[in-house]
C-alpha positions in Angstrom: 5.6 -29.0 11.9 4.4 -25.3 11.9 0.7 -24.6 12.2 1.0 -22.4 9.1 2.3 -23.0 5.7 4.8 -20.5 4.4 3.9 -19.1 0.9 5.3 -16.6 -1.4 3.3 -13.4 -1.9 2.3 -12.5 -5.4 2.0 -9.2 -7.2 -1.8 -9.5 -6.7 -1.3 -9.9 -2.9 0.9 -6.7 -2.9 -1.6 -4.8 -5.0 -4.5 -5.8 -2.7 -2.5 -4.7 0.3 -1.7 -1.3 -1.3 -5.4 -0.9 -2.1 -6.3 -1.5 1.5 -3.7 1.0 2.6 -5.1 3.6 0.3 -8.7 2.9 1.5 -7.5 3.4 5.0 -5.8 6.6 4.1 -9.1 7.8 2.5 -11.0 6.8 5.7 -8.5 8.6 7.9 -8.6 11.7 5.7 -12.4 11.7 5.8 -12.4 11.4 9.6 -10.0 14.3 9.9 -11.6 16.6 7.3 -15.2 15.4 6.9 -14.6 14.8 3.2 -12.8 11.7 1.8 -12.2 13.2 -1.6 -11.6 16.9 -1.4 -9.2 18.9 0.7 -5.5 19.1 1.1 -3.6 16.0 2.2 -1.3 16.6 5.2 2.4 15.8 4.9 2.0 12.2 6.1 -0.9 11.5 3.8 1.1 12.8 0.9 4.0 10.6 1.8 1.8 7.5 1.9 0.3 8.3 -1.5 3.8 8.9 -3.0 5.2 5.7 -1.5 2.2 3.5 -2.4 2.0 4.4 -6.1 4.9 3.4 -8.3 6.1 5.7 -11.1 5.2 4.7 -14.6 7.9 2.6 -16.1 9.4 1.6 -12.8 10.1 -2.2 -12.7 8.2 -4.0 -10.0 9.5 -5.4 -7.7 12.5 -3.1 -7.8 15.8 -4.7 -8.8 17.2 -6.7 -5.9 13.9 -7.1 -4.1 11.5 -10.0 -4.1 8.1 -10.3 -2.7 8.2 -10.8 1.1 7.5 -14.0 2.8 4.6 -13.9 5.1 4.9 -15.4 8.6 
């Protein structure tokens, strides 16, 4: 028997993970520029923001995808 129990991740798990990703991006941007809010995002930071935020009206998860299993 495994020492962990597999579980399905939920939309709440996914949203929490996205929030942590964006908080980390903010911290990295602040370390690079000295200001977490203002200033231009570099190309990688822009990519992270665009990938992390779904477009309005897009179904979630996208068709053909399910929430990943952890473990």
